[in-house]
Every structure is written in C-alpha cells, then in structure tokens.
Backbone of each chain as ProteinMPNN parsed JSONL, in Angstrom:
{"seq_chain_A": "MSNAADLPLWAAIVVSAFLLLGSGLALIGMIGFTRLPTFYQRLHAPTLGTSWGTGGVVMASMIYFSVVGGRPVFHELLIGIFVTVTTPVTLMLLAQAALHRDRAEGDPTVPTSIAAGTQPERDDATT", "coords_chain_A": {"N_chain_A": [[106.379, 127.105, 119.471], [107.981, 129.469, 119.825], [109.56, 131.688, 118.818], [108.449, 132.098, 116.318], [106.983, 134.144, 115.334], [108.484, 136.312, 114.447], [109.372, 135.487, 112.019], [110.01, 135.942, 108.575], [107.595, 136.193, 105.828], [108.195, 134.863, 103.404], [110.078, 132.973, 104.238], [108.539, 131.391, 105.947], [106.773, 130.263, 104.106], [108.531, 128.807, 102.434], [109.7, 127.018, 104.285], [107.392, 125.633, 105.099], [106.664, 124.428, 102.662], [108.812, 122.675, 102.16], [108.587, 121.057, 104.445], [106.035, 119.866, 104.082], [106.475, 118.513, 101.69], [108.516, 116.672, 102.447], [107.326, 115.154, 104.571], [105.039, 114.23, 103.306], [106.135, 112.607, 101.282], [107.336, 110.67, 102.873], [105.053, 109.538, 103.99], [103.806, 108.498, 101.672], [105.681, 106.58, 100.951], [105.41, 104.828, 103.124], [102.768, 103.977, 102.803], [103.048, 102.526, 100.45], [104.718, 100.603, 101.5], [103.03, 99.097, 103.126], [101.294, 98.075, 101.227], [102.492, 96.765, 99.02], [103.109, 93.577, 97.368], [105.236, 91.496, 97.632], [108.239, 90.723, 99.57], [110.61, 91.632, 98.405], [109.744, 93.676, 96.774], [108.641, 95.36, 98.665], [110.902, 96.231, 99.925], [111.814, 98.425, 98.556], [110.158, 100.537, 99.188], [110.509, 102.107, 101.686], [112.627, 103.745, 100.993], [111.784, 106.094, 99.837], [111.164, 107.676, 102.023], [113.729, 107.849, 103.145], [115.274, 109.2, 101.27], [114.141, 111.711, 99.832], [112.262, 112.319, 101.76], [113.661, 112.55, 104.242], [115.43, 114.496, 103.267], [113.753, 116.71, 102.663], [112.596, 117.393, 105.197], [114.906, 117.872, 106.708], [115.999, 119.99, 105.267], [114.007, 121.932, 105.617], [114.251, 122.322, 108.38], [116.87, 123.326, 108.515], [116.62, 125.759, 107.07], [114.732, 127.099, 108.648], [116.03, 127.379, 111.209], [118.271, 128.814, 110.415], [117.181, 131.256, 109.485], [115.741, 132.193, 111.727], [117.737, 132.255, 113.716], [119.521, 134.033, 112.592], [121.997, 133.418, 111.628], [124.041, 131.184, 109.644], [122.978, 127.837, 109.958], [124.025, 124.629, 109.951], [124.045, 122.095, 111.034], [122.06, 120.147, 110.844], [122.517, 118.933, 108.493], [124.186, 116.811, 108.987], [122.522, 114.66, 109.787], [121.146, 114.191, 107.401], [123.25, 113.432, 105.627], [124.197, 111.186, 106.983], [121.971, 109.422, 107.025], [121.593, 109.092, 104.267], [123.954, 107.782, 103.567], [123.913, 105.413, 105.116], [121.537, 103.992, 104.562], [121.517, 102.458, 102.008], [123.441, 100.49, 102.649], [122.278, 99.121, 104.831], [119.866, 98.173, 103.671], [120.77, 96.584, 101.55], [122.115, 94.572, 102.964], [119.984, 93.484, 104.384], [118.41, 92.538, 102.277], [120.108, 90.597, 101.263], [120.131, 88.835, 103.44], [117.425, 88.054, 103.465], [117.251, 86.785, 100.975], [119.025, 84.696, 101.38], [117.648, 83.294, 103.376], [115.312, 82.59, 101.979], [116.352, 80.929, 99.973], [117.406, 78.889, 101.521], [115.096, 77.744, 102.42], [114.178, 76.623, 100.104], [112.544, 78.051, 98.344], [110.773, 78.446, 95.368], [110.402, 80.816, 93.941], [112.517, 82.612, 94.083], [115.626, 83.406, 92.428], [118.113, 80.895, 91.823], [121.381, 80.526, 93.315], [124.453, 81.594, 91.745], [126.831, 80.519, 92.514], [126.105, 78.038, 93.493], [125.676, 76.432, 91.251], [128.216, 76.134, 90.169], [129.541, 74.794, 92.056], [130.03, 71.844, 92.191], [131.916, 71.421, 90.08], [134.081, 72.895, 90.958], [134.739, 71.408, 93.158], [135.547, 69.019, 91.942], [137.808, 69.908, 90.609], [139.548, 70.532, 92.642], [139.985, 68.156, 93.954]], "CA_chain_A": [[106.242, 128.28, 118.597], [108.454, 130.553, 120.678], [109.953, 132.876, 118.073], [108.026, 131.947, 114.93], [106.256, 135.33, 114.89], [109.376, 137.205, 113.721], [109.838, 134.832, 110.788], [109.391, 136.573, 107.399], [106.571, 135.373, 105.175], [108.778, 133.954, 102.402], [110.721, 131.861, 104.939], [107.486, 130.487, 106.428], [106.239, 129.502, 102.968], [109.537, 127.838, 101.986], [109.815, 125.97, 105.313], [106.183, 124.804, 105.039], [106.686, 123.616, 101.448], [109.755, 121.56, 102.345], [108.03, 120.15, 105.453], [104.945, 119.064, 103.52], [107.081, 117.607, 100.709], [109.215, 115.587, 103.117], [106.451, 114.25, 105.312], [104.161, 113.573, 102.341], [106.844, 111.504, 100.636], [107.487, 109.593, 103.856], [103.758, 108.857, 104.107], [103.585, 107.708, 100.455], [106.539, 105.406, 101.056], [104.874, 103.869, 104.097], [101.578, 103.354, 102.208], [103.559, 101.479, 99.566], [105.301, 99.543, 102.326], [101.979, 98.192, 103.593], [100.446, 97.543, 100.159], [103.18, 95.968, 98.005], [102.841, 92.177, 97.692], [106.34, 90.636, 98.058], [109.23, 91.402, 100.399], [111.629, 92.309, 97.591], [109.154, 94.941, 96.332], [108.479, 96.218, 99.843], [112.214, 96.759, 100.298], [112.065, 99.702, 97.884], [109.23, 101.596, 99.584], [110.973, 103.087, 102.68], [113.674, 104.643, 100.488], [111.2, 107.421, 99.618], [111.347, 108.432, 103.256], [115.129, 108.11, 103.466], [115.938, 110.116, 100.339], [113.585, 113.058, 99.818], [111.569, 112.577, 103.014], [114.653, 113.138, 105.133], [115.978, 115.709, 102.666], [112.814, 117.815, 102.812], [112.457, 117.818, 106.594], [116.19, 118.436, 107.142], [116.178, 121.298, 104.628], [113.103, 122.851, 106.294], [114.833, 122.644, 109.684], [118.036, 124.176, 108.293], [116.189, 127.106, 106.678], [114.07, 127.733, 109.785], [116.964, 127.806, 112.25], [119.152, 129.837, 109.869], [116.476, 132.541, 109.41], [115.401, 132.648, 113.082], [118.942, 132.559, 114.459], [120.278, 135.103, 111.974], [123.324, 132.938, 111.217], [123.846, 129.879, 108.99], [122.977, 126.644, 110.817], [124.129, 123.514, 109.019], [124.311, 120.803, 111.675], [121.082, 119.146, 110.431], [123.07, 118.239, 107.327], [124.773, 115.557, 109.472], [121.503, 113.611, 109.742], [120.889, 113.876, 105.995], [124.375, 112.673, 105.067], [124.289, 109.889, 107.643], [120.885, 108.547, 106.55], [121.836, 108.77, 102.866], [125.059, 106.824, 103.447], [123.7, 104.119, 105.768], [120.37, 103.244, 104.093], [121.82, 101.385, 101.054], [124.16, 99.403, 103.32], [121.311, 98.35, 105.611], [118.876, 97.46, 102.856], [121.462, 95.514, 100.819], [122.373, 93.467, 103.89], [118.689, 92.869, 104.693], [117.997, 91.779, 101.096], [120.934, 89.382, 101.208], [119.666, 87.921, 104.472], [116.143, 87.492, 103.04], [117.526, 85.854, 99.874], [119.634, 83.517, 101.98], [116.598, 82.527, 104.06], [114.406, 81.995, 100.992], [117.037, 79.809, 99.316], [117.546, 77.793, 102.484], [113.806, 77.063, 102.509], [113.828, 76.052, 98.818], [111.474, 78.83, 97.71], [111.032, 78.429, 93.916], [110.233, 82.115, 93.29], [113.764, 83.371, 94.047], [116.611, 82.77, 91.56], [119.134, 80.13, 92.529], [122.653, 81.247, 93.333], [125.399, 81.21, 90.702], [127.88, 79.706, 93.124], [125.623, 76.676, 93.705], [125.833, 75.675, 90.025], [129.614, 75.859, 89.877], [130.181, 74.17, 93.212], [130.602, 70.52, 91.962], [133.098, 71.491, 89.236], [135.208, 73.354, 91.762], [135.143, 70.281, 93.999], [136.301, 68.067, 91.119], [139.112, 70.455, 90.261], [140.463, 70.543, 93.78], [140.316, 66.798, 94.432]], "C_chain_A": [[106.748, 129.499, 119.33], [108.751, 131.814, 119.863], [109.586, 132.742, 116.599], [107.352, 133.211, 114.41], [107.161, 136.286, 114.122], [110.017, 136.524, 112.51], [109.216, 135.561, 109.589], [108.495, 135.609, 106.637], [107.177, 134.395, 104.182], [109.423, 132.75, 103.083], [109.684, 130.878, 105.444], [106.943, 129.643, 105.288], [107.234, 128.444, 102.513], [109.662, 126.687, 102.988], [108.605, 125.048, 105.259], [106.189, 123.904, 103.822], [107.631, 122.428, 101.612], [109.233, 120.561, 103.375], [106.957, 119.255, 104.857], [105.467, 118.094, 102.482], [107.715, 116.404, 101.407], [108.272, 114.625, 103.804], [105.465, 113.549, 104.381], [104.851, 112.418, 101.638], [107.075, 110.353, 101.602], [106.185, 108.812, 104.002], [103.482, 107.99, 102.881], [104.434, 106.435, 100.485], [105.983, 104.369, 102.009], [103.589, 103.218, 103.588], [102.004, 102.245, 101.249], [104.117, 100.311, 100.343], [104.236, 98.591, 102.851], [101.251, 97.514, 102.439], [101.159, 96.631, 99.167], [103.179, 94.485, 98.381], [104.042, 91.382, 98.216], [107.373, 91.436, 98.83], [110.218, 92.191, 99.555], [111.08, 93.579, 96.948], [108.991, 95.906, 97.494], [109.78, 96.87, 100.258], [112.466, 98.13, 99.677], [111.257, 100.849, 98.476], [109.799, 102.56, 100.625], [112.046, 104.035, 102.148], [113.108, 105.987, 100.06], [111.387, 108.288, 100.854], [112.802, 108.747, 103.533], [115.774, 109.086, 102.499], [115.336, 111.519, 100.409], [112.743, 113.356, 101.045], [112.497, 113.222, 104.023], [115.186, 114.446, 104.579], [115.063, 116.899, 102.856], [112.737, 118.32, 104.234], [113.752, 118.461, 107.089], [116.399, 119.823, 106.537], [115.249, 122.345, 105.259], [113.68, 123.286, 107.64], [116.026, 123.582, 109.541], [117.622, 125.597, 107.967], [115.567, 127.828, 107.87], [115.077, 128.247, 110.807], [117.947, 128.845, 111.734], [118.47, 131.196, 109.882], [116.189, 133.073, 110.808], [116.657, 133.055, 113.85], [119.759, 133.693, 113.863], [121.692, 134.72, 111.594], [123.128, 131.585, 110.545], [123.995, 128.718, 109.961], [122.967, 125.433, 109.905], [124.229, 122.162, 109.711], [123.245, 119.757, 111.365], [121.558, 118.348, 109.221], [123.705, 116.901, 107.72], [123.784, 114.413, 109.363], [121.255, 113.189, 108.298], [121.989, 113.033, 105.389], [124.413, 111.274, 105.668], [123.212, 108.923, 107.139], [121.124, 108.147, 105.1], [122.924, 107.709, 102.712], [124.662, 105.456, 103.984], [122.526, 103.325, 105.201], [120.716, 102.179, 103.05], [122.545, 100.212, 101.686], [123.18, 98.499, 104.061], [120.404, 97.523, 104.716], [119.531, 96.374, 102.017], [121.704, 94.314, 101.72], [121.08, 92.725, 104.219], [118.204, 92.035, 103.51], [118.813, 90.503, 100.958], [120.483, 88.357, 102.235], [118.357, 87.251, 104.058], [116.339, 86.481, 101.913], [118.121, 84.556, 100.398], [118.584, 82.639, 102.659], [115.658, 81.855, 103.072], [115.053, 80.812, 100.287], [117.169, 78.621, 100.246], [116.235, 77.036, 102.641], [113.417, 76.393, 101.205], [112.671, 76.753, 98.148], [111.718, 78.9, 96.201], [110.937, 79.794, 93.252], [111.517, 82.93, 93.259], [114.761, 82.666, 93.14], [117.653, 82.012, 92.37], [120.478, 80.833, 92.405], [123.581, 80.711, 92.253], [126.456, 80.274, 91.276], [127.426, 78.268, 93.316], [125.808, 75.826, 92.45], [127.274, 75.289, 89.753], [130.293, 75.082, 90.994], [130.759, 72.777, 92.911], [131.864, 70.55, 91.118], [134.312, 71.903, 90.047], [135.687, 72.224, 92.68], [135.965, 69.266, 93.209], [137.703, 68.57, 90.834], [140.066, 70.385, 91.446], [140.848, 69.131, 94.195], [141.052, 65.954, 93.424]], "O_chain_A": [[106.018, 130.482, 119.453], [108.248, 132.891, 120.184], [110.318, 133.214, 115.729], [107.16, 133.359, 113.203], [106.687, 137.003, 113.24], [111.075, 136.942, 112.04], [108.005, 135.782, 109.581], [108.605, 134.39, 106.768], [106.753, 133.242, 104.103], [109.334, 131.631, 102.578], [109.9, 129.667, 105.388], [106.68, 128.453, 105.462], [106.845, 127.309, 102.233], [109.723, 125.522, 102.595], [108.747, 123.829, 105.359], [105.774, 122.748, 103.906], [107.288, 121.304, 101.244], [109.409, 119.354, 103.209], [106.95, 118.045, 105.081], [104.973, 116.97, 102.384], [107.486, 115.259, 101.015], [108.397, 113.411, 103.643], [105.091, 112.403, 104.628], [104.244, 111.37, 101.417], [107.017, 109.189, 101.206], [106.196, 107.587, 104.124], [102.983, 106.873, 103.015], [103.977, 105.359, 100.099], [106.069, 103.169, 101.747], [103.327, 102.053, 103.888], [101.411, 101.167, 101.229], [104.011, 99.163, 99.913], [104.501, 97.399, 103.008], [100.64, 96.465, 102.646], [100.512, 95.802, 98.527], [103.241, 94.15, 99.564], [103.877, 90.64, 99.184], [107.396, 92.666, 98.766], [110.624, 93.29, 99.933], [111.852, 94.475, 96.606], [109.176, 97.114, 97.343], [109.776, 97.937, 100.872], [113.249, 98.915, 100.212], [111.618, 102.012, 98.295], [109.594, 103.765, 100.473], [112.345, 105.038, 102.795], [113.867, 106.947, 99.927], [111.721, 109.469, 100.759], [113.104, 109.8, 104.096], [116.742, 109.75, 102.868], [115.946, 112.423, 100.98], [112.519, 114.524, 101.36], [112.199, 114.274, 104.589], [115.378, 115.404, 105.327], [115.532, 117.991, 103.177], [112.803, 119.526, 104.473], [113.718, 119.467, 107.799], [116.911, 120.724, 107.201], [115.637, 123.502, 105.423], [113.614, 124.461, 108.003], [116.19, 124.514, 110.328], [118.187, 126.548, 108.508], [115.826, 129.011, 108.091], [115.005, 129.401, 111.229], [118.421, 129.677, 112.508], [119.094, 132.193, 110.247], [116.368, 134.264, 111.065], [116.66, 134.068, 114.55], [120.607, 134.265, 114.549], [122.506, 135.585, 111.272], [122.15, 130.896, 110.836], [124.984, 128.614, 110.686], [122.007, 125.225, 109.162], [124.478, 121.16, 109.041], [123.487, 118.572, 111.595], [121.078, 117.246, 108.954], [123.764, 115.974, 106.913], [124.135, 113.324, 108.91], [121.164, 112.0, 107.994], [121.718, 112.038, 104.716], [124.633, 110.293, 104.957], [123.494, 107.757, 106.86], [120.89, 106.997, 104.731], [122.836, 106.844, 101.841], [125.02, 104.437, 103.393], [122.503, 102.101, 105.334], [120.239, 101.053, 103.191], [122.304, 99.064, 101.315], [123.235, 97.275, 103.941], [120.191, 96.334, 104.955], [118.916, 95.333, 101.786], [121.522, 93.171, 101.301], [121.068, 91.498, 104.323], [117.651, 90.952, 103.701], [118.285, 89.456, 100.584], [120.451, 87.159, 101.954], [118.176, 86.05, 104.26], [115.679, 85.442, 101.887], [117.78, 83.466, 99.937], [118.612, 81.414, 102.545], [115.248, 80.712, 103.271], [114.394, 79.805, 100.028], [117.059, 77.474, 99.814], [116.233, 75.845, 102.952], [112.428, 75.662, 101.171], [111.887, 76.113, 97.448], [112.775, 79.372, 95.784], [111.35, 79.935, 92.101], [111.608, 83.87, 92.47], [114.755, 81.437, 93.077], [118.031, 82.431, 93.464], [120.686, 81.639, 91.498], [123.516, 79.538, 91.886], [126.915, 79.351, 90.603], [128.255, 77.357, 93.307], [126.069, 74.628, 92.556], [127.536, 74.236, 89.172], [131.474, 74.748, 90.899], [131.888, 72.512, 93.325], [132.798, 69.796, 91.388], [135.408, 71.369, 89.879], [136.882, 72.096, 92.948], [136.945, 68.719, 93.714], [138.663, 67.801, 90.813], [141.268, 70.196, 91.262], [141.934, 68.927, 94.736], [141.382, 64.802, 93.708]]}, "seq_chain_B": "MSATILYWSLTAAQVMLSIAMALALLRMVFGPRAQDRVLGLDALYLNSMLLLLTFGIGSGRAIYFEAALIIGLLGFVSTMALAKFLMRGEVIE", "coords_chain_B": {"N_chain_B": [[100.668, 135.971, 110.556], [102.741, 134.486, 109.2], [103.327, 132.831, 111.309], [100.939, 131.436, 111.536], [100.81, 130.019, 109.104], [103.069, 128.385, 109.418], [102.332, 126.979, 111.702], [100.106, 125.443, 110.874], [101.179, 123.919, 108.767], [103.134, 122.515, 110.142], [101.506, 121.016, 111.854], [100.117, 119.443, 109.969], [102.282, 118.035, 108.849], [103.153, 116.604, 111.09], [100.929, 114.997, 111.587], [100.879, 113.463, 109.224], [103.342, 112.118, 109.416], [102.868, 110.68, 111.73], [100.831, 108.938, 110.908], [102.33, 107.522, 109.046], [104.165, 106.288, 110.785], [102.37, 104.649, 112.164], [101.581, 102.913, 110.123], [104.012, 101.637, 109.578], [104.372, 100.383, 112.022], [102.227, 98.636, 111.956], [103.067, 96.873, 109.925], [105.265, 95.873, 111.237], [104.153, 94.479, 113.346], [102.293, 92.658, 112.194], [103.755, 91.519, 110.178], [104.507, 89.107, 107.656], [106.888, 87.576, 107.704], [110.175, 87.267, 109.284], [112.002, 89.071, 108.164], [110.364, 91.084, 107.189], [109.47, 92.212, 109.552], [111.86, 93.263, 110.572], [112.442, 95.17, 108.62], [110.198, 96.784, 108.971], [110.736, 97.813, 111.529], [113.0, 99.311, 110.928], [111.888, 101.259, 109.196], [110.163, 102.412, 111.016], [111.849, 103.637, 112.981], [113.066, 105.472, 111.359], [110.95, 107.185, 110.576], [110.228, 108.149, 113.083], [112.467, 109.631, 113.661], [112.245, 111.699, 111.772], [109.894, 112.841, 112.737], [110.752, 113.831, 115.206], [112.445, 115.831, 114.288], [110.561, 117.609, 113.185], [109.246, 118.306, 115.557], [111.328, 119.714, 116.693], [111.486, 121.957, 114.983], [109.009, 123.083, 115.619], [109.23, 123.748, 118.369], [111.516, 125.259, 118.464], [113.897, 124.61, 119.698], [117.181, 123.127, 120.142], [117.54, 120.636, 121.182], [116.039, 118.545, 120.241], [117.184, 117.921, 117.834], [119.551, 116.624, 118.559], [118.526, 114.336, 119.776], [117.314, 113.167, 117.526], [119.545, 112.64, 115.957], [120.857, 110.721, 117.528], [118.957, 108.677, 117.472], [119.081, 108.044, 114.754], [121.746, 107.07, 114.537], [121.801, 104.845, 116.364], [119.721, 103.316, 115.367], [120.634, 102.524, 112.84], [122.77, 100.819, 113.57], [121.346, 98.85, 114.993], [119.589, 97.766, 113.074], [121.438, 96.737, 111.302], [122.65, 94.764, 112.93], [120.45, 93.079, 113.341], [119.893, 92.221, 110.723], [122.229, 90.845, 110.196], [121.941, 88.851, 112.07], [119.71, 87.51, 111.045], [120.842, 86.44, 108.773], [123.054, 84.82, 109.543], [122.455, 83.635, 111.986], [123.802, 84.316, 114.236], [125.229, 87.181, 115.886], [127.867, 88.205, 116.31], [130.668, 86.801, 114.926]], "CA_chain_B": [[100.444, 135.315, 109.269], [103.748, 133.439, 108.99], [103.191, 131.857, 112.399], [99.779, 130.576, 111.235], [101.213, 129.088, 108.033], [104.004, 127.405, 109.966], [101.63, 126.127, 112.656], [99.265, 124.443, 110.215], [101.992, 122.959, 108.016], [103.755, 121.613, 111.126], [100.483, 120.062, 112.306], [99.872, 118.483, 108.893], [103.453, 117.158, 108.724], [103.186, 115.673, 112.221], [99.868, 113.997, 111.399], [101.281, 112.526, 108.17], [104.416, 111.253, 109.918], [102.285, 109.745, 112.707], [100.169, 107.878, 110.141], [103.405, 106.689, 108.485], [104.667, 105.439, 111.866], [101.367, 103.621, 112.453], [101.642, 101.904, 109.055], [105.225, 100.84, 109.786], [104.124, 99.534, 113.194], [101.328, 97.575, 111.489], [103.89, 95.881, 109.219], [106.172, 95.242, 112.185], [103.408, 93.544, 114.2], [101.634, 91.604, 111.415], [104.58, 91.123, 109.036], [104.441, 87.653, 107.537], [108.133, 86.895, 108.041], [111.054, 88.028, 110.176], [112.644, 90.196, 107.484], [109.385, 92.17, 107.133], [109.463, 92.888, 110.849], [113.081, 94.067, 110.695], [112.286, 96.334, 107.745], [109.228, 97.66, 109.621], [111.441, 98.52, 112.603], [113.856, 100.296, 110.268], [111.039, 102.367, 108.73], [109.59, 103.07, 112.201], [112.804, 104.566, 113.6], [113.316, 106.581, 110.423], [109.853, 108.153, 110.665], [110.269, 108.822, 114.382], [113.526, 110.64, 113.559], [111.685, 112.858, 111.062], [108.91, 113.474, 113.624], [111.497, 114.621, 116.191], [112.924, 117.05, 113.621], [109.447, 118.569, 113.109], [109.068, 118.844, 116.912], [112.38, 120.706, 116.895], [111.093, 123.196, 114.303], [107.88, 123.663, 116.322], [109.587, 124.331, 119.659], [112.635, 126.182, 118.319], [115.022, 124.214, 120.534], [118.115, 122.266, 119.426], [117.696, 119.35, 121.87], [115.402, 117.499, 119.439], [118.13, 117.521, 116.799], [120.482, 115.642, 119.113], [117.781, 113.084, 119.935], [117.129, 112.578, 116.21], [120.843, 112.118, 115.511], [121.136, 109.488, 118.274], [118.057, 107.646, 116.939], [119.624, 107.612, 113.466], [122.958, 106.259, 114.733], [121.524, 103.558, 117.002], [118.862, 102.533, 114.491], [121.477, 101.885, 111.82], [123.504, 99.702, 114.164], [120.433, 97.769, 115.377], [119.111, 97.077, 111.877], [122.596, 95.978, 110.81], [122.814, 93.575, 113.764], [119.324, 92.165, 113.113], [120.074, 91.599, 109.414], [123.321, 89.887, 110.369], [121.388, 87.72, 112.821], [118.855, 86.735, 110.142], [121.646, 85.751, 107.764], [123.998, 83.844, 110.082], [122.01, 83.0, 113.215], [124.516, 84.925, 115.364], [125.584, 88.559, 115.535], [129.328, 88.329, 116.241], [131.201, 85.475, 114.614]], "C_chain_B": [[101.438, 134.17, 109.059], [103.668, 132.385, 110.092], [102.02, 130.912, 112.14], [100.137, 129.556, 110.164], [102.089, 127.982, 108.601], [103.296, 126.45, 110.913], [100.84, 125.038, 111.929], [100.081, 123.46, 109.41], [102.715, 122.015, 108.966], [102.756, 120.579, 111.615], [100.23, 119.009, 111.239], [101.04, 117.517, 108.754], [103.495, 116.166, 109.865], [102.104, 114.613, 112.105], [100.287, 112.976, 110.348], [102.372, 111.588, 108.663], [103.889, 110.278, 110.959], [101.56, 108.612, 111.997], [101.22, 106.94, 109.539], [103.985, 105.771, 109.543], [103.683, 104.333, 112.199], [101.394, 102.525, 111.396], [102.874, 101.024, 109.212], [105.055, 99.9, 110.971], [103.222, 98.363, 112.834], [102.126, 96.469, 110.795], [104.814, 95.167, 110.197], [105.431, 94.212, 113.037], [102.879, 92.368, 113.383], [102.461, 91.112, 110.246], [104.633, 89.624, 108.89], [105.737, 86.96, 107.941], [109.045, 87.825, 108.84], [111.672, 89.217, 109.46], [111.68, 91.363, 107.302], [109.348, 92.943, 108.44], [110.692, 93.759, 111.023], [112.975, 95.325, 109.833], [111.259, 97.312, 108.316], [109.846, 98.451, 110.758], [112.322, 99.62, 112.031], [113.045, 101.516, 109.825], [110.467, 103.138, 109.909], [110.583, 104.047, 112.812], [113.103, 105.718, 112.663], [112.223, 107.643, 110.521], [109.829, 108.86, 112.015], [111.356, 109.888, 114.4], [113.009, 111.895, 112.853], [110.675, 113.601, 111.943], [109.612, 114.319, 114.682], [112.039, 115.892, 115.558], [111.796, 118.073, 113.487], [109.102, 119.133, 114.492], [110.103, 119.936, 117.186], [112.059, 122.019, 116.212], [109.979, 123.878, 115.102], [108.273, 124.336, 117.623], [110.732, 125.323, 119.549], [113.834, 125.84, 119.181], [115.881, 123.178, 119.807], [118.213, 120.878, 120.041], [117.092, 118.217, 121.04], [116.321, 117.024, 118.327], [119.074, 116.45, 117.319], [119.79, 114.301, 119.321], [117.603, 112.389, 118.588], [118.43, 111.977, 115.693], [121.164, 110.803, 116.215], [120.233, 108.361, 117.773], [118.584, 107.124, 115.611], [120.823, 106.707, 113.629], [122.622, 104.884, 115.284], [120.626, 102.687, 116.13], [119.639, 101.84, 113.396], [122.181, 100.666, 112.385], [122.555, 98.539, 114.473], [119.908, 97.038, 114.15], [120.21, 96.217, 111.266], [122.749, 94.678, 111.593], [121.684, 92.591, 113.524], [119.442, 91.484, 111.756], [121.165, 90.55, 109.459], [122.81, 88.635, 111.085], [120.506, 86.857, 111.931], [119.696, 85.91, 109.182], [122.431, 84.599, 108.379], [123.452, 83.071, 111.274], [122.772, 83.461, 114.43], [125.02, 86.284, 114.914], [127.08, 88.704, 115.345], [129.896, 86.945, 116.009], [132.602, 85.321, 115.204]], "O_chain_B": [[101.045, 133.037, 108.778], [103.909, 131.202, 109.851], [102.087, 129.73, 112.478], [99.814, 128.375, 110.289], [101.889, 126.802, 108.313], [103.602, 125.258, 110.942], [100.887, 123.867, 112.305], [99.735, 122.28, 109.356], [102.897, 120.84, 108.646], [103.096, 119.407, 111.775], [100.136, 117.821, 111.548], [100.834, 116.319, 108.564], [103.835, 115.001, 109.653], [102.321, 113.46, 112.477], [100.089, 111.775, 110.53], [102.342, 110.394, 108.366], [104.398, 109.163, 111.069], [101.65, 107.458, 112.416], [101.036, 105.723, 109.517], [104.272, 104.607, 109.263], [104.088, 103.207, 112.486], [101.248, 101.346, 111.718], [102.805, 99.812, 109.007], [105.528, 98.764, 110.944], [103.405, 97.248, 113.322], [101.899, 95.283, 111.037], [105.118, 93.989, 110.014], [106.004, 93.189, 113.41], [102.991, 91.218, 113.806], [101.957, 90.371, 109.402], [104.788, 88.917, 109.886], [105.69, 85.851, 108.475], [108.739, 89.0, 109.046], [111.855, 90.271, 110.07], [112.113, 92.515, 107.264], [109.212, 94.167, 108.449], [110.6, 94.865, 111.555], [113.369, 96.411, 110.257], [111.413, 98.525, 108.173], [109.527, 99.625, 110.944], [112.387, 100.723, 112.574], [113.452, 102.657, 110.045], [110.297, 104.355, 109.839], [110.211, 105.176, 113.132], [113.367, 106.831, 113.118], [112.509, 108.84, 110.546], [109.456, 110.03, 112.098], [111.213, 110.918, 115.058], [113.294, 113.015, 113.277], [110.601, 114.829, 111.91], [109.134, 115.4, 115.026], [112.092, 116.931, 116.216], [112.028, 119.271, 113.652], [108.712, 120.295, 114.605], [109.805, 120.946, 117.824], [112.316, 123.086, 116.77], [109.985, 125.099, 115.255], [107.722, 125.383, 117.964], [110.913, 126.151, 120.442], [114.708, 126.684, 119.381], [115.382, 122.438, 118.96], [118.897, 120.016, 119.49], [117.551, 117.077, 121.108], [116.257, 115.865, 117.917], [119.371, 115.483, 116.619], [120.381, 113.25, 119.076], [117.724, 111.167, 118.5], [118.418, 110.92, 115.061], [121.678, 109.873, 115.592], [120.677, 107.218, 117.659], [118.55, 105.921, 115.354], [120.927, 105.687, 112.948], [123.084, 103.871, 114.76], [120.747, 101.462, 116.143], [119.344, 100.695, 113.052], [122.195, 99.605, 111.762], [122.903, 97.379, 114.249], [119.789, 95.813, 114.173], [119.956, 95.117, 110.775], [122.953, 93.615, 111.005], [121.92, 91.383, 113.504], [119.13, 90.3, 111.633], [121.048, 89.492, 108.84], [123.192, 87.513, 110.753], [120.53, 85.63, 112.029], [119.309, 84.801, 108.814], [122.477, 83.511, 107.804], [123.923, 81.97, 111.559], [122.449, 83.06, 115.548], [125.217, 86.523, 113.723], [127.529, 89.259, 114.341], [129.648, 86.022, 116.786], [133.225, 84.27, 115.051]]}, "name": "protein", "num_of_chains": 2, "seq": "MSNAADLPLWAAIVVSAFLLLGSGLALIGMIGFTRLPTFYQRLHAPTLGTSWGTGGVVMASMIYFSVVGGRPVFHELLIGIFVTVTTPVTLMLLAQAALHRDRAEGDPTVPTSIAAGTQPERDDATTMSATILYWSLTAAQVMLSIAMALALLRMVFGPRAQDRVLGLDALYLNSMLLLLTFGIGSGRAIYFEAALIIGLLGFVSTMALAKFLMRGEVIE"}
C-alpha cells in the first residue's frame, strides 16, 4: 500500500468493485468445480474464473496503475487476451483426451464415436 | 478513506482467491481420475495468477505482473502437454 493514499475515491470504489467481482466469480467457479458430479460438467466450472474472473482482476489492475501512475497502463491486457485465447484450446484438448479414455474403457455413459460405426464399410470399400 | 476501501477489498479478494485455490487443490489431490487432476492443476495455476495480480495491486510494483504472465504462459504449455499425454500416452510423437 505504498501510494494508495493519493488515489481518488471514485477510483478506489471502481477498483474494489472489479476486484470483488473477479475474485468472487473465480470462487464461485471453484465451488462448482468441487460440487458438480461428472467430469464433463466439471469442465465448465473453471471457465468462470478464466472469463470474467480474469477480466475483473485485470481491469482492476489496469485502472489502479493508470490512475496512480498518471498515464495509461495497458500491459495487463496481455494476460487477459492470452488467457481468453488459450483456455478453449486447453479445455477442448482435455475433453477429447477424457472422451478417448472413457471410450477405451468401454464406459456406457459416453456416446460412441461416429467413426467407429463407419469403420467396417470403409474397410470393405478399400479392399 | 480510499486506502481503507482498497485495503479491505484487496483482503477480501485475496481470501476468496485463496479459498478457490484450496478447492482446486482438493480436486487435484482427491480427484477420482487423471483428467480431474489435470483440470485441478489448470484451475490452481489460474487462481494463483489472479492472486499474484492482486498482490501487485496491493504493493504497487510491476514485478508481480511479470510473474503472473510467466505463470500463464507455462501453465498453458504444461496443461497442453498433460492432456496430450492422457490422450496418446506420449507427449512428442
């Protein structure tokens, strides 16, 4: 808290609102992550933290450093863009891996693959 | 006045993010299967990145931003490699 005393009141309120929004959404996402029953439902819970959780905290940091420094500071935007871009890639790959593992074990709750049904016909056509 | 508001909201945000990290750690330790553990690790590094950003607001220094950026970059690569390992059984084919 080195130079927080010369922060105007409106900036403190806006920064606090974005901080509480971001961290509260991250906490709600993690509560859902521990409580949801199946893996494919749990996969959706951390995205609360990656979308508006990260967005709120990053926006609070940007506003705070811009007001305190007296110049626009936008380098926190890098984290927001990076997390927004990489989260869908990671979670899609993880879901594909989990589906592959469940199918390999013969789990009846996951849908069977479309390619498995057409595999014999394709073999007949090629031979 | 503004310093008090900021102090208490920072404390509340850090407590909430710490509880979120504890919940992610719980899922990572007791997760029923390997993909739950990988997803718990992913959520854990994400929440630690947000916690470092709140530390940066509290101290007013830019060094925490760089640490958070490095955690984000390396966490993406590690989760990608672990998901690849779960799918294929090897990381580099």
